[in-house]
N, CA, C and O atoms as CSV, one atom per row, in Angstrom:
chain,resi,resn,atom,element,x,y,z
A,1,MET,N,N,121.744,190.115,160.076
A,1,MET,CA,C,122.922,190.176,159.237
A,1,MET,C,C,122.564,190.908,157.955
A,1,MET,O,O,121.460,190.771,157.428
A,2,SER,N,N,123.501,191.670,157.474
A,2,SER,CA,C,123.222,192.430,156.266
A,2,SER,C,C,123.551,191.613,155.024
A,2,SER,O,O,124.395,190.717,155.054
A,3,LEU,N,N,122.872,191.939,153.941
A,3,LEU,CA,C,123.093,191.273,152.667
A,3,LEU,C,C,124.184,192.000,151.889
A,3,LEU,O,O,124.358,193.209,152.044
A,4,PRO,N,N,124.920,191.268,151.054
A,4,PRO,CA,C,125.897,191.935,150.205
A,4,PRO,C,C,125.185,192.901,149.250
A,4,PRO,O,O,124.005,192.722,148.947
A,5,ASP,N,N,125.878,193.881,148.796
A,5,ASP,CA,C,125.349,194.863,147.855
A,5,ASP,C,C,125.422,194.291,146.440
A,5,ASP,O,O,126.470,193.794,146.026
A,6,ILE,N,N,124.316,194.358,145.698
A,6,ILE,CA,C,124.266,193.764,144.362
A,6,ILE,C,C,125.273,194.409,143.405
A,6,ILE,O,O,125.882,193.716,142.590
A,7,GLU,N,N,125.450,195.721,143.500
A,7,GLU,CA,C,126.407,196.400,142.622
A,7,GLU,C,C,127.837,195.947,142.917
A,7,GLU,O,O,128.642,195.774,142.003
A,8,LEU,N,N,128.140,195.759,144.183
A,8,LEU,CA,C,129.464,195.290,144.580
A,8,LEU,C,C,129.709,193.873,144.067
A,8,LEU,O,O,130.793,193.566,143.570
A,9,LEU,N,N,128.696,193.010,144.191
A,9,LEU,CA,C,128.819,191.647,143.673
A,9,LEU,C,C,129.071,191.655,142.172
A,9,LEU,O,O,129.977,190.980,141.684
A,10,GLU,N,N,128.273,192.414,141.449
A,10,GLU,CA,C,128.399,192.448,139.997
A,10,GLU,C,C,129.718,193.067,139.544
A,10,GLU,O,O,130.247,192.698,138.496
A,11,ALA,N,N,130.246,193.995,140.318
A,11,ALA,CA,C,131.506,194.638,139.964
A,11,ALA,C,C,132.714,193.738,140.203
A,11,ALA,O,O,133.744,193.885,139.545
A,12,ASN,N,N,132.584,192.803,141.151
A,12,ASN,CA,C,133.734,191.996,141.549
A,12,ASN,C,C,133.664,190.525,141.157
A,12,ASN,O,O,134.632,189.788,141.344
A,13,HIS,N,N,132.528,190.093,140.615
A,13,HIS,CA,C,132.370,188.685,140.248
A,13,HIS,C,C,131.684,188.581,138.896
A,13,HIS,O,O,130.805,189.377,138.567
A,14,LYS,N,N,132.097,187.591,138.121
A,14,LYS,CA,C,131.453,187.338,136.836
A,14,LYS,C,C,130.376,186.276,137.036
A,14,LYS,O,O,130.600,185.253,137.685
A,15,PHE,N,N,129.220,186.538,136.472
A,15,PHE,CA,C,128.126,185.585,136.527
A,15,PHE,C,C,127.722,185.225,135.108
A,15,PHE,O,O,127.695,186.101,134.243
A,16,PRO,N,N,127.408,183.961,134.841
A,16,PRO,CA,C,127.439,182.861,135.786
A,16,PRO,C,C,128.871,182.543,136.198
A,16,PRO,O,O,129.819,182.697,135.427
A,17,GLY,N,N,128.987,182.097,137.435
A,17,GLY,CA,C,130.289,181.748,137.974
A,17,GLY,C,C,130.205,181.259,139.403
A,17,GLY,O,O,129.187,181.411,140.078
A,18,GLN,N,N,131.299,180.670,139.847
A,18,GLN,CA,C,131.341,180.158,141.213
A,18,GLN,C,C,131.432,181.310,142.204
A,18,GLN,O,O,132.084,182.323,141.954
A,19,PHE,N,N,130.762,181.127,143.329
A,19,PHE,CA,C,130.805,182.112,144.392
A,19,PHE,C,C,130.782,181.346,145.715
A,19,PHE,O,O,129.780,180.707,146.036
A,20,PRO,N,N,131.873,181.400,146.490
A,20,PRO,CA,C,131.927,180.638,147.740
A,20,PRO,C,C,131.094,181.284,148.846
A,20,PRO,O,O,131.077,182.504,149.006
A,21,ILE,N,N,130.410,180.437,149.598
A,21,ILE,CA,C,129.648,180.894,150.763
A,21,ILE,C,C,129.899,179.914,151.895
A,21,ILE,O,O,129.819,178.699,151.709
A,22,LYS,N,N,130.204,180.454,153.074
A,22,LYS,CA,C,130.374,179.644,154.272
A,22,LYS,C,C,129.290,180.058,155.263
A,22,LYS,O,O,129.042,181.245,155.472
A,23,VAL,N,N,128.651,179.061,155.867
A,23,VAL,CA,C,127.594,179.308,156.838
A,23,VAL,C,C,127.966,178.600,158.128
A,23,VAL,O,O,128.255,177.404,158.130
A,24,ILE,N,N,127.957,179.350,159.232
A,24,ILE,CA,C,128.262,178.793,160.550
A,24,ILE,C,C,127.018,178.919,161.410
A,24,ILE,O,O,126.375,179.968,161.446
A,25,GLY,N,N,126.684,177.830,162.106
A,25,GLY,CA,C,125.498,177.866,162.953
A,25,GLY,C,C,125.448,176.688,163.913
A,25,GLY,O,O,126.405,175.924,164.043
A,26,THR,N,N,124.313,176.562,164.579
A,26,THR,CA,C,124.129,175.495,165.559
A,26,THR,C,C,124.110,174.142,164.866
A,26,THR,O,O,123.593,174.018,163.756
A,27,ASN,N,N,124.662,173.147,165.505
A,27,ASN,CA,C,124.749,171.809,164.931
A,27,ASN,C,C,123.509,171.006,165.316
A,27,ASN,O,O,123.537,170.196,166.242
A,28,THR,N,N,122.429,171.247,164.589
A,28,THR,CA,C,121.192,170.487,164.791
A,28,THR,C,C,120.745,169.938,163.448
A,28,THR,O,O,121.103,170.484,162.404
A,29,ASP,N,N,119.972,168.871,163.463
A,29,ASP,CA,C,119.459,168.311,162.214
A,29,ASP,C,C,118.637,169.338,161.452
A,29,ASP,O,O,118.740,169.439,160.229
A,30,THR,N,N,117.827,170.095,162.169
A,30,THR,CA,C,116.974,171.095,161.526
A,30,THR,C,C,117.811,172.146,160.812
A,30,THR,O,O,117.547,172.471,159.654
A,31,PHE,N,N,118.810,172.675,161.490
A,31,PHE,CA,C,119.688,173.683,160.877
A,31,PHE,C,C,120.416,173.101,159.677
A,31,PHE,O,O,120.412,173.696,158.599
A,32,ASN,N,N,121.036,171.950,159.854
A,32,ASN,CA,C,121.839,171.332,158.800
A,32,ASN,C,C,121.006,171.070,157.546
A,32,ASN,O,O,121.445,171.376,156.437
A,33,LYS,N,N,119.823,170.514,157.711
A,33,LYS,CA,C,118.958,170.229,156.565
A,33,LYS,C,C,118.487,171.517,155.899
A,33,LYS,O,O,118.418,171.590,154.672
A,34,ALA,N,N,118.164,172.525,156.691
A,34,ALA,CA,C,117.669,173.794,156.145
A,34,ALA,C,C,118.716,174.476,155.271
A,34,ALA,O,O,118.386,174.996,154.205
A,35,ILE,N,N,119.951,174.478,155.703
A,35,ILE,CA,C,121.012,175.148,154.942
A,35,ILE,C,C,121.217,174.471,153.592
A,35,ILE,O,O,121.283,175.147,152.565
A,36,VAL,N,N,121.318,173.160,153.583
A,36,VAL,CA,C,121.509,172.434,152.324
A,36,VAL,C,C,120.294,172.621,151.414
A,36,VAL,O,O,120.449,172.795,150.205
A,37,GLN,N,N,119.100,172.589,151.976
A,37,GLN,CA,C,117.870,172.738,151.192
A,37,GLN,C,C,117.786,174.113,150.522
A,37,GLN,O,O,117.310,174.222,149.392
A,38,ILE,N,N,118.238,175.138,151.199
A,38,ILE,CA,C,118.228,176.489,150.611
A,38,ILE,C,C,119.037,176.514,149.322
A,38,ILE,O,O,118.573,177.030,148.305
A,39,PHE,N,N,120.232,175.964,149.359
A,39,PHE,CA,C,121.067,175.949,148.158
A,39,PHE,C,C,120.418,175.113,147.062
A,39,PHE,O,O,120.431,175.490,145.890
A,40,ARG,N,N,119.858,173.991,147.450
A,40,ARG,CA,C,119.218,173.113,146.470
A,40,ARG,C,C,118.050,173.823,145.775
A,40,ARG,O,O,117.907,173.745,144.555
A,41,GLU,N,N,117.235,174.503,146.547
A,41,GLU,CA,C,116.065,175.176,145.985
A,41,GLU,C,C,116.441,176.417,145.181
A,41,GLU,O,O,115.945,176.611,144.071
A,42,GLU,N,N,117.307,177.251,145.729
A,42,GLU,CA,C,117.675,178.493,145.037
A,42,GLU,C,C,118.441,178.232,143.741
A,42,GLU,O,O,118.329,179.001,142.786
A,43,LEU,N,N,119.216,177.151,143.708
A,43,LEU,CA,C,119.981,176.807,142.513
A,43,LEU,C,C,119.208,175.851,141.606
A,43,LEU,O,O,119.695,175.453,140.548
A,44,ARG,N,N,118.005,175.490,142.032
A,44,ARG,CA,C,117.119,174.596,141.258
A,44,ARG,C,C,117.826,173.287,140.906
A,44,ARG,O,O,117.871,172.882,139.744
A,45,LEU,N,N,118.377,172.635,141.933
A,45,LEU,CA,C,119.106,171.385,141.748
A,45,LEU,C,C,118.217,170.189,142.068
A,45,LEU,O,O,117.360,170.262,142.949
A,46,ASP,N,N,118.425,169.092,141.350
A,46,ASP,CA,C,117.689,167.859,141.627
A,46,ASP,C,C,118.324,167.077,142.774
A,46,ASP,O,O,117.677,166.228,143.387
A,47,GLU,N,N,119.581,167.362,143.056
A,47,GLU,CA,C,120.322,166.686,144.124
A,47,GLU,C,C,120.958,167.737,145.019
A,47,GLU,O,O,121.041,168.912,144.660
A,48,ASP,N,N,121.404,167.300,146.181
A,48,ASP,CA,C,122.104,168.220,147.072
A,48,ASP,C,C,123.371,168.731,146.392
A,48,ASP,O,O,124.038,167.980,145.681
A,49,PRO,N,N,123.707,169.998,146.604
A,49,PRO,CA,C,124.941,170.543,146.014
A,49,PRO,C,C,126.159,169.974,146.728
A,49,PRO,O,O,126.057,169.443,147.834
A,50,GLU,N,N,127.301,170.092,146.084
A,50,GLU,CA,C,128.548,169.692,146.750
A,50,GLU,C,C,128.866,170.705,147.835
A,50,GLU,O,O,128.712,171.912,147.645
A,51,TYR,N,N,129.312,170.197,148.974
A,51,TYR,CA,C,129.691,171.064,150.078
A,51,TYR,C,C,130.572,170.280,151.037
A,51,TYR,O,O,130.623,169.050,150.996
A,52,SER,N,N,131.260,171.008,151.894
A,52,SER,CA,C,131.994,170.370,152.977
A,52,SER,C,C,131.401,170.879,154.287
A,52,SER,O,O,130.856,171.981,154.356
A,53,VAL,N,N,131.517,170.059,155.310
A,53,VAL,CA,C,130.955,170.422,156.608
A,53,VAL,C,C,131.933,169.985,157.699
A,53,VAL,O,O,132.524,168.907,157.640
A,54,ARG,N,N,132.081,170.855,158.688
A,54,ARG,CA,C,132.945,170.559,159.841
A,54,ARG,C,C,132.246,170.997,161.104
A,54,ARG,O,O,131.692,172.094,161.178
A,55,ALA,N,N,132.276,170.141,162.085
A,55,ALA,CA,C,131.728,170.482,163.398
A,55,ALA,C,C,132.858,170.987,164.290
A,55,ALA,O,O,134.013,170.597,164.123
A,56,THR,N,N,132.514,171.857,165.237
A,56,THR,CA,C,133.505,172.314,166.207
A,56,THR,C,C,133.897,171.149,167.104
A,56,THR,O,O,133.223,170.119,167.127
A,57,LYS,N,N,134.959,171.312,167.822
A,57,LYS,CA,C,135.458,170.244,168.695
A,57,LYS,C,C,134.395,169.796,169.694
A,57,LYS,O,O,134.236,168.602,169.947
A,58,ALA,N,N,133.678,170.746,170.252
A,58,ALA,CA,C,132.624,170.412,171.211
A,58,ALA,C,C,131.352,169.921,170.517
A,58,ALA,O,O,130.486,169.328,171.160
A,59,GLY,N,N,131.236,170.164,169.204
A,59,GLY,CA,C,130.096,169.693,168.452
A,59,GLY,C,C,128.856,170.561,168.508
A,59,GLY,O,O,127.814,170.186,167.972
A,60,ARG,N,N,128.952,171.722,169.152
A,60,ARG,CA,C,127.773,172.589,169.278
A,60,ARG,C,C,127.487,173.389,168.014
A,60,ARG,O,O,126.343,173.760,167.753
A,61,HIS,N,N,128.524,173.653,167.237
A,61,HIS,CA,C,128.357,174.443,166.018
A,61,HIS,C,C,128.940,173.692,164.831
A,61,HIS,O,O,129.754,172.781,164.978
A,62,VAL,N,N,128.497,174.104,163.655
A,62,VAL,CA,C,128.935,173.463,162.426
A,62,VAL,C,C,129.192,174.542,161.379
A,62,VAL,O,O,128.569,175.604,161.389
A,63,SER,N,N,130.134,174.241,160.469
A,63,SER,CA,C,130.480,175.162,159.390
A,63,SER,C,C,130.272,174.447,158.062
A,63,SER,O,O,130.857,173.393,157.816
A,64,PHE,N,N,129.430,175.031,157.207
A,64,PHE,CA,C,129.192,174.523,155.865
A,64,PHE,C,C,129.932,175.413,154.881
A,64,PHE,O,O,129.891,176.638,154.995
A,65,SER,N,N,130.611,174.801,153.911
A,65,SER,CA,C,131.282,175.544,152.843
A,65,SER,C,C,130.734,175.086,151.501
A,65,SER,O,O,130.781,173.904,151.160
A,66,PHE,N,N,130.215,176.044,150.753
A,66,PHE,CA,C,129.658,175.798,149.427
A,66,PHE,C,C,130.425,176.653,148.415
A,66,PHE,O,O,130.866,177.753,148.746
A,67,SER,N,N,130.585,176.157,147.190
A,67,SER,CA,C,131.161,176.940,146.089
A,67,SER,C,C,130.392,176.638,144.804
A,67,SER,O,O,130.978,176.196,143.816
A,68,PRO,N,N,129.095,176.874,144.820
A,68,PRO,CA,C,128.299,176.544,143.642
A,68,PRO,C,C,128.449,177.585,142.539
A,68,PRO,O,O,128.992,178.669,142.753
A,69,THR,N,N,127.960,177.236,141.368
A,69,THR,CA,C,127.893,178.179,140.260
A,69,THR,C,C,126.559,178.901,140.336
A,69,THR,O,O,125.498,178.278,140.306
A,70,PHE,N,N,126.625,180.206,140.433
A,70,PHE,CA,C,125.424,181.047,140.467
A,70,PHE,C,C,125.225,181.660,139.095
A,70,PHE,O,O,126.192,182.017,138.422
A,71,GLU,N,N,123.976,181.785,138.678
A,71,GLU,CA,C,123.640,182.389,137.396
A,71,GLU,C,C,123.711,183.910,137.442
A,71,GLU,O,O,123.963,184.553,136.423
A,72,SER,N,N,123.487,184.493,138.636
A,72,SER,CA,C,123.442,185.954,138.745
A,72,SER,C,C,123.736,186.394,140.173
A,72,SER,O,O,123.692,185.595,141.109
A,73,ALA,N,N,124.034,187.672,140.318
A,73,ALA,CA,C,124.218,188.245,141.649
A,73,ALA,C,C,122.909,188.170,142.431
A,73,ALA,O,O,122.923,187.991,143.649
A,74,GLN,N,N,121.789,188.304,141.744
A,74,GLN,CA,C,120.475,188.220,142.395
A,74,GLN,C,C,120.273,186.843,143.027
A,74,GLN,O,O,119.671,186.735,144.095
A,75,GLN,N,N,120.766,185.803,142.382
A,75,GLN,CA,C,120.651,184.451,142.930
A,75,GLN,C,C,121.485,184.326,144.211
A,75,GLN,O,O,121.063,183.679,145.170
A,76,VAL,N,N,122.659,184.943,144.222
A,76,VAL,CA,C,123.484,184.957,145.441
A,76,VAL,C,C,122.714,185.643,146.572
A,76,VAL,O,O,122.667,185.139,147.694
A,77,LEU,N,N,122.121,186.778,146.271
A,77,LEU,CA,C,121.361,187.521,147.276
A,77,LEU,C,C,120.161,186.720,147.777
A,77,LEU,O,O,119.797,186.810,148.949
A,78,GLY,N,N,119.553,185.945,146.896
A,78,GLY,CA,C,118.440,185.091,147.306
A,78,GLY,C,C,118.870,184.052,148.325
A,78,GLY,O,O,118.158,183.791,149.295
A,79,VAL,N,N,120.035,183.460,148.104
A,79,VAL,CA,C,120.570,182.484,149.064
A,79,VAL,C,C,120.858,183.165,150.398
A,79,VAL,O,O,120.466,182.664,151.452
A,80,TYR,N,N,121.540,184.304,150.354
A,80,TYR,CA,C,121.842,185.036,151.585
A,80,TYR,C,C,120.564,185.396,152.357
A,80,TYR,O,O,120.500,185.227,153.575
A,81,ALA,N,N,119.565,185.887,151.649
A,81,ALA,CA,C,118.316,186.297,152.298
A,81,ALA,C,C,117.646,185.111,152.986
A,81,ALA,O,O,117.158,185.236,154.109
A,82,ARG,N,N,117.622,183.974,152.318
A,82,ARG,CA,C,116.984,182.798,152.927
A,82,ARG,C,C,117.792,182.256,154.096
A,82,ARG,O,O,117.218,181.830,155.099
A,83,ILE,N,N,119.120,182.265,153.981
A,83,ILE,CA,C,119.945,181.798,155.100
A,83,ILE,C,C,119.688,182.655,156.331
A,83,ILE,O,O,119.641,182.140,157.447
A,84,ASN,N,N,119.522,183.952,156.136
A,84,ASN,CA,C,119.268,184.865,157.251
A,84,ASN,C,C,117.988,184.555,158.011
A,84,ASN,O,O,117.818,185.027,159.135
A,85,THR,N,N,117.085,183.777,157.431
A,85,THR,CA,C,115.827,183.444,158.107
A,85,THR,C,C,115.904,182.162,158.922
A,85,THR,O,O,114.963,181.828,159.642
A,86,VAL,N,N,117.010,181.444,158.816
A,86,VAL,CA,C,117.146,180.163,159.507
A,86,VAL,C,C,117.565,180.380,160.958
A,86,VAL,O,O,118.532,181.090,161.235
A,87,ASP,N,N,116.834,179.766,161.875
A,87,ASP,CA,C,117.211,179.832,163.293
A,87,ASP,C,C,118.535,179.126,163.507
A,87,ASP,O,O,118.747,178.029,162.990
A,88,GLY,N,N,119.413,179.736,164.255
A,88,GLY,CA,C,120.693,179.130,164.596
A,88,GLY,C,C,121.871,179.634,163.790
A,88,GLY,O,O,123.008,179.246,164.060
A,89,VAL,N,N,121.631,180.498,162.797
A,89,VAL,CA,C,122.743,181.036,162.018
A,89,VAL,C,C,123.573,181.951,162.903
A,89,VAL,O,O,123.041,182.847,163.558
A,90,VAL,N,N,124.878,181.720,162.917
A,90,VAL,CA,C,125.793,182.568,163.689
A,90,VAL,C,C,126.492,183.551,162.763
A,90,VAL,O,O,126.661,184.721,163.106
A,91,MET,N,N,126.905,183.069,161.567
A,91,MET,CA,C,127.665,183.917,160.663
A,91,MET,C,C,127.557,183.385,159.240
A,91,MET,O,O,127.473,182.177,159.022
A,92,ILE,N,N,127.561,184.300,158.273
A,92,ILE,CA,C,127.625,183.954,156.857
A,92,ILE,C,C,128.826,184.691,156.280
A,92,ILE,O,O,128.964,185.904,156.438
A,93,LEU,N,N,129.684,183.944,155.614
A,93,LEU,CA,C,130.878,184.533,154.992
A,93,LEU,C,C,130.831,184.328,153.501
A,93,LEU,O,O,131.744,184.750,152.791
């Protein structure tokens, strides 16, 4: 999956500011924990960030929705880059 362009992010979003990210992938404990941990580490949080999660009807896939406050476009790109390394990612929006 390709990463967003930093110039495009900076041109269309003010930082610091909220930036929504949705991650869809396999519904496994490993995947679920990895996705939440990425946001926690990249945003330097002491607790898990706020997010919503929905499983598909069959339960094979899950969708995480985050809307954290990012300090910079580079921080957004860091999250995207790390999510791309997780096994089971189907899509990042």
